[in-house]
N, C-alpha and C positions, 0 to 999 in steps of 0.2 A: 561547172556549178551544179551542185546536187539539187534535184528537184524537191519541191515541198511535199510533205506527207508521204515520204517514201519509207519511213521507219514505222514499225508497229507501235501501237499504243496499248498499254496494259492498264485497265481501269482498276483502281484500288477497291478492295472488297468493301470498304466503308466510305466509298466516294461521296463527295458532297456535290449535289446538283443545284444550280441556281437557274430558275426558269421564269421568264417573263410571260405575261399574258395568260395566267392560269385560271381565269374566271370561267372559261368554257373551252370547248373544242380540243385541239391537239395539246395545248398547254395543260388543261385540266386532266386529260387522259394520261399524259406523261407523268405529271406530278403524282397522280394516284398510283400509277404503276411503281414509281420509285418509292413512294411511301410504304408500299407493301413488300419491298425488297430489303436486303440488308443495308442498302445505301441510305444516305441521308438527303433530304430535299428541302430547298427553300422555294416555296411557292409564292408568287407575287401577283398582285393585281392593283388597280387604282384604289380599290376598296376591299379590305380584307373580308367584309361580309359576303363577298362574292366567292369566297374560297371554302364555304361550308361543306361542299361535296367532297373535298379532299380529306382523307383521314388525318387525324392529329397524332400526337405522341412526341416522345423525346427526340425522335429522329426527323421531325417535321417542324419547320419554322415558316410561319405565314406572315408576310410583310406587305405593307402598302408600297407601291412603286408606280410612279409616273415616268415612263422612259423619256418623255420630252422635257423633264426637269433634271438638270445635272445635280442639284442638291438632293433630290429624291433618290437618284441613282447612288450617290456617295453614301447616303444614310443607309440604304438597304445593303450595300456591299459591306459597310462597316459593321452593321448588326450581324451579318452572316459570319464575318471573321471573328467577331466577339463570341458568337455562339459555337461555331464549329472549328475555328482556327485556320481553315483553308477553304478553297473552292476548286473542285476538280473539273466540273463540266458546267459551262454556261450555255443555256439555250435561249437564244433571242427569238421568241415566238410572237411577241406583241405586234399587232399590225391590223390593218383594215383595208377595205377596197373602196376606191372612188370610181363611180361608174357614170358614164355620159360621154358626149362628144368632146374631144380635146379642145376644139376651137372655142367653145363658149365656157370652158371651165374657168372659174375665177382664180386669180393668183393666190388668194388666201387658202382656197380649198386645195390647190395643187401643192403648195408649200407645206400645208398641214399634214398631208399624207406622207410626204418625205420626212417631216419632223419625227413622225412615229416609226414608219417602216425602215427608213435609212438612218437618220441621225440618232434615233433612239438606240438602234443596234450598234452604231459606231461608238457612241458614248459609253455604252455598257462594255463593249469589247475592248476598247482602249484601256480601261481600268482593269479589266480581267487579265490582260497580258501582264501587267505589273504584278498582280496577285500571283499568277502562275509562276512567274520568274523569281519574285523576291519573297513572297510570304509563304508559299507552299513548302519550300525547302526547310523552313523552320519546324515543320511537322514531319519531315522525312519524305515528302512527296514533291518531286520536281515536275513542273509542267502542268498540262491540262488540255482540255478540248473546248473549242467554241463551235457550237452548232447553230448555224443561222437558218431559220425556217424561211426559205424562199418559196418557190413555186415553180411548176413547169412554166409559169408566166414570168420567171426570171431568166428563162432560156428563149422562149418564143413569145412574141407579142401578138395579142388578139384585139380585135376592134372593141371600142367602148370602154376601155380601162387603161388608156395610154399612160396616165400619171402613176397608176398602181404598178404597171409594168416597168415604167421608168425607175421607180423606187426599188423594185426587185432586181432589175438589171444592175443598178448602182450597188446594191448589196452584194451581188455575186462578183462584180469586178473588184470591189473593195476587199472582199474576202480572199480572192485569189491573189491579189497583189500583196496583202499583208502576210499571207502564208509563205510567200516567196521572200519576205524580208527577214524571217526569223531563222536564226541558226538552229540546225537540227539538234544541237546539244541541249537546247532549252526544252525539248520534248513538248512543244506546243503545236497542236494540230487544229486546223480550221476546216469546216465543211459547210457546203450549201445543201440543204435538204430541199428537194424539188417535188413536192406532192402534186398529183393530179387532182381530180375531184375528191373532196372529203366532206363528209356530212357534218359540217360545222356551221357556224354563223356567217361563214364567208359570203353566202348568197342571200342572207337575210339581214339580221341586225348589224352585222359587221360590214355590210355593203351600204355605203352612203351615196345616194344619187347627187349629182352636181346640182347646185341651186337653180341653174337655168340650162335650158337646151335650145339650141338654135332651131327654128322651124324647118330649116333646110334638111335636118336630120330626122324629121318626124315620120318618114315613110316606114311602116312596119317591116318592109322587106329589106331595109338597109342593113348592111353587115353588123353594125353595132346592135341594132334592135333585135336582130335574129339571135345573136349570141346571148345578149342579156335575157331575152325571153327564155332561152334554153336553160341557162344556169339558175334562173329564178322559178322554174317549173318543177313540181314534185317529180314528174316523169323524167325530166332531165337529170335530176339528182339521185334517182333511184338506184343506180349502179355505182354511185360514188363509195369510196372506202369509209369505214368506220374510224373515228379518231383513235380508238384503242389499237387498231391495226397499225396506224402511223406511229403511235407511241412505242409499240413493240419493235417496229423496224428501226426507229431511232436508237432505242436501247441496244439493239443488236449491232448496229453500225459502230457504236462507241465501245461496247463491252466485249466484242468477240476476240480481242487480242491481236488483231491484224492491223494493217495500215488503214487509215481513214481517208477516203477520197475527197478531193476538192469539191466535187458535186456528185450527187446521186439522185436520180429520179425515182420516185416511189409511186407505184401503181402502174397497171398495164397501160392506162391512157397516157401517163407521163412518159413512160419508156417508149411507147409507140410514137408520140409526138416528137420527142427528141430524136428518135431514129429517123423519122421522115425528114426532119429539119436538116439533119446531117447529110442525108442523101441530096437534098436541094442545094445545100452549101457546096457539096462536092461537084454537083452539076454546074453551078455558077463558076467555081474555081476553074474547071476545065474549059468552059465556054469562053471565059474572059482571060485565060492564061496569057495569051500573047500581049494583051494590053497591060496586064499586071507586071510582066517581066520586062516590058519595054521602058519601065521607069527606073532610073538610077543605075548604079553599078552592079552587075551580076555578082560581084564578090561580096555584096551585102548578105548573100546567102550564108556566108561564113559566120555571121553573128547569131544564126538560129540556135546553134548548139549552146551558146552562152545564155540565151534567153529561155531555154527550156526549163 
């Protein structure tokens, strides 16, 4: 079985980008970058008044979009096809952070972050697949790219944001599985973008504290409080990347004419954290190898080639 994303992708010179969560941060920076290029862009937000910083023009379409509403998603995608005829790149960027101890997080809070970060992404992406396969060929372009803005927190979990990490882990697993479902002839590519620290609203207005915290977690030296203190401090964020740098990297990944990876960490911190995590995973694999291989038939190893 041929692996996903093994073939190169060639971005059309007049590509149409559909980007969610463009009111600030990475989404705004990417939409602005595309608006200044020969490509075309659909910039979306819950309220179009939040899109004023993005340049206008014939190659720019600004739309209201609530990714937690399927009718809103359908309307935005339909308006895009009516305007431009196709969509080449979908960037699922809308999302936010829920911070606090997992034990006392209310069910409504936890489900809401999944509704935006995971289900919003899935609902947009499912519809994008059909557009890439069935609508784009009518304009002479087969396929497209789904860029899911995850996080290094979609690879590694950190204290104080368990449900946020859960939503990003779910995003990454969904993306990888779907990429493996698609025939290579469809020319559809999916990727998880894993930024490290970025100077966005991630640690400010996009960080929602849980409604309650259990007093058992009130110690300032607890792991969650230490980490939350770091990301909410100006000193902690001082070396984070600029959103424009992330936008440029995302554009490079999609436009360079080569294969697009299932996941790519962006930033020295993200690359370093993933590298350290891989070393720990290898250590655990080696330490517990005898227990692992003591389960089941050794011939199960033969299935690995099929699953790659």
